[in-house]
N, C-alpha and C positions, 0 to 999 in steps of 0.2 A: 750832590747832596740829596738824600732821600727825604721825601715829604710825606707826612701823615695827614689824613683828613679827619678832623675831629667830628664828634657826633652832631655838630651844628653846621657842618660844611666848611668851617674855617680850616685853612691849611697851616701846618706847623712843621718846621724842620725837625727831623728825627734826631739830629745831633745839635746840641747847643753848647753854650759856654756859661759856666757857673762862676759866681764871684763871692761865694761864702768865704768869710775870713780874709777877704782882700780889703785892706784899709781904703778909705775914700780917696786919699791922696795917691794911691797906687792903682785905683780902679780904672781911671781914665786910660793909663798906658796899657794895662792888661787887656781891656776891652778893645782898645784901638788895635793892638797886636792881633787879637782874635778876629776882628773884622777884616783886617788886611789879609789874614790867612784864609778867609773864606767863610767863617762862621756867620750865620744870619739869624741866630736866636740867642738872646742874652737873658739869663735868669738871675734876678736879684730879689731882695726883700727889705721891708722896712727895718727888720732886726739887723741886717748886715751893715747898716749905716753907710752905705756907699751908693745910694741911688743918685746923688748929685754927680759923683764921678762917672757913673754909667751914662748919665745924661750928657755930660760934657763930651764923652767919647762919641756918642751917637751924633751929636751936632757937628763935631770936628771931622767926622768920617766923610761927609759929603754924600753918603749913600742915601737914596730916596727912602723916606720914612716907611713906605709900604713894603720895602724889601728887607726890613729887620723886624723880627718877632720878639717883643719885649714882655717879660713876665715879672711881676712883683707880687708881694704877699702881705696879707693883713696879719698883724701881730696879735698875740693871745689876750692882751689887755684891752682890745678894741672890738670885742664881739657884740657890744650893745649896738643896736640898729643905727642910731644917729651917729654914734662914735665911729662906726665902720664907714659910713658915708664920708665923714670928715677925714678919716684916715686915708681913704682913697684919694680925695682931693689933694691931701698933703703929699702923698707919694707921687701923684701925677705932676705936681708942681716941682718937686725935687728932680724928677726925671726930665722935666721940661717938655712934656708931651701933652697933646690934646686928647688922644685916645690911646688906651692901653690894649695890648693884644690878649693878655691872659692875666687874670687876677685870681689868686688862690687864698683860701683860709689856711694859715700856716700850720696850725695844729688844732685838733678838735677840743682839747682840754675838757674831757668829759665831766670832771668834778665841778667845773664852772657851769656847765650845762647851758651854754648860750650859743653854741655853734649853729643851731637852727636859725636863731635870730640873726646871726651874722650872715648866714646864707641868704636870708630874705633880703638883706641889704645888697648883697652881690647880685641877686636877681633883679633888683631895682636898677642897679648900674647897667646891667646887661640890657634890660628892656629899654632903657633910655639911650642906648647906643654909645655909652661911654667906655665900654670894654667889649671886645669882640668875642671873647669866650671867658667862662668862669669855671673854676674848679677848686679842688681841695688838695691838701698835702697832709700826709701822715694819718689819713682816715683808715679805719678798719672796716670790715664787713658790717659790723654792728652799727657804727656811726654812719656809714653810707646808707644802710637800710632805713635808718631814721630820717635821713634827708629825703629818700624816695617817698616815704610814708607821709611826710608832713609838708613837703614843698613841691613846686611845680617844674623845676628844671633839673635834669640829671647832670651832674658834673661832667665837664668835658675831659678833665684830667684828674688823676690822683697821683701826686708826686710822693714817692715813698723811698725809704732806704731799701736798696736793692743792688745786689752784686752776686757773683757766683757763690759767695759764702752765705748769702741770705737771699735765696732765689724767689721767695714769696709766691710759690706756684699756686696756692689756693686763692690768694688775693688777686693775682693776675687773671686767673680763670674767672673769678667773679667780675672783674673789670670787663673782660671780653664778653661775658654774658649780657652785660648792661651797656655796652658801647662806650666804656670809659677808657681813655688812653692811659697806659701806665708810664709814668716818668720816673726815672731812677736818680736818686741823690746818693752820694758816696758810691758811684758806680764801680770804682776800683777797689771797693771793700776796705780792708785794713791797710791799704797802700802797700808798703814794702812787704808785709807779711804775706799777702796774697800774691803780689807780683813776683816774689821770689820762689813761688811754688814750682817744683821741677816739672810738673805737668805743663804749666804755661810756658816754661822755657822750651820744652820739647815742641809744643805747638808753634811757638814763635820761630824756632829753627825750621820747622816743616814749611811754614809759609813765608819765611824771610821777614818776620815782623817782630816788634817788641811785645813783651807780655801785656802791656797796657793796650796796645792795638788789638791783641787777641781778645781781651776782655770787652773792649768797646764794640768790636765786631760781633761778639756773642750777644750783647744787648740788642744791637740793631737787628740781628737775625731772628731773635725771639720776639721782636715787635715792640721793644721798649723805646721811648724817648729817653735820651741820655745826655747829661750835662756835666762832663768832666770839668774840673777846675785846675788851673795852673797859672803861675805868674812867670814861668820860664818860657821865653819865646820859642825855643826849640821844641819843647814839649807841647806847647799850644799848637804848633804846626804839625807835629807828629800825630796828635790825637785826632785830627780831622782826616788823616789819610787812611781811612778804613773802608772805603767804598769801591776799591778796585781788587778785592779778593773776597773769598767766601770760605767759611768753615764747612766741612762736610758733616754728615750724620755721625760719623765716628768721633769727630772732634766735639760736637755738641754733647754727645753721650758722656764723653770723658769729663767735660767741664761740669756736667750735672753732678758728678760725684763730689765736687767741692762744696756742695751745699751742706753746711753744718747747722744752719738756723741761728747762728751767732750774730747778735746785733752789735754795732759800734755805738749807735745813738740810743736815745731813750725809747722806752716802750710807749707807743701812742695811747695804749689803754690806760696808762697811769700817769703820763706826763702832763703836768698842769702848771708849769712855771710861767709866771706872769712877767718876770724880770725886765 
């Protein structure tokens, strides 16, 4: 497993396991399977309603706490400073943890215009040692610049929609300039639509890998943190087997041609759902 060092010195596995859309009663088994397969980073969120299931899996695993990197996120209706602090306490309680590894603002919700206030709450949690690193999710260059201008801690991570179909080159370059790690959600793009592309089939045949492994290897080689999700044990095991081969320059150039700029999820510049 490859490790990235975040801008505050904290180390984070480059490949993690995501649990978006995994019901709480299934999350324990899915996370347990992932941990058994060798994953050591788990990404959840308050909105996913499965923090308790994730916590059960962590406790049942017997793996020392300091060997598993756990991320969760602040939801959009909790950007008020005091509310954000209480939301963190509630997430930590559901996870059954004393300290969190990474806490993210899930969306900036620019129309609400309280993400700077939320970030100040995260800075407080970080300064108090309750979370080892803080970051954001779905932030744009504009919303990141505002955090830089008005607060004191540069986010360690920005978790964004990113796949060969939406390579986000400009935003990734901005992250690199400012020492922010890029983390990809929906890393396999539109799923079957992308994974059935003949280019990925050709590269898979070349390397003796599945199209999904080719895409995940692409993420790792261009420097992304990546969090594929599956509840299928064989795919969970398959997705972690990407560290014993490499794509060459020709492969990377070919994958770059798949970038259409098409989103699967909402546009962060206009997404303001409180739900």
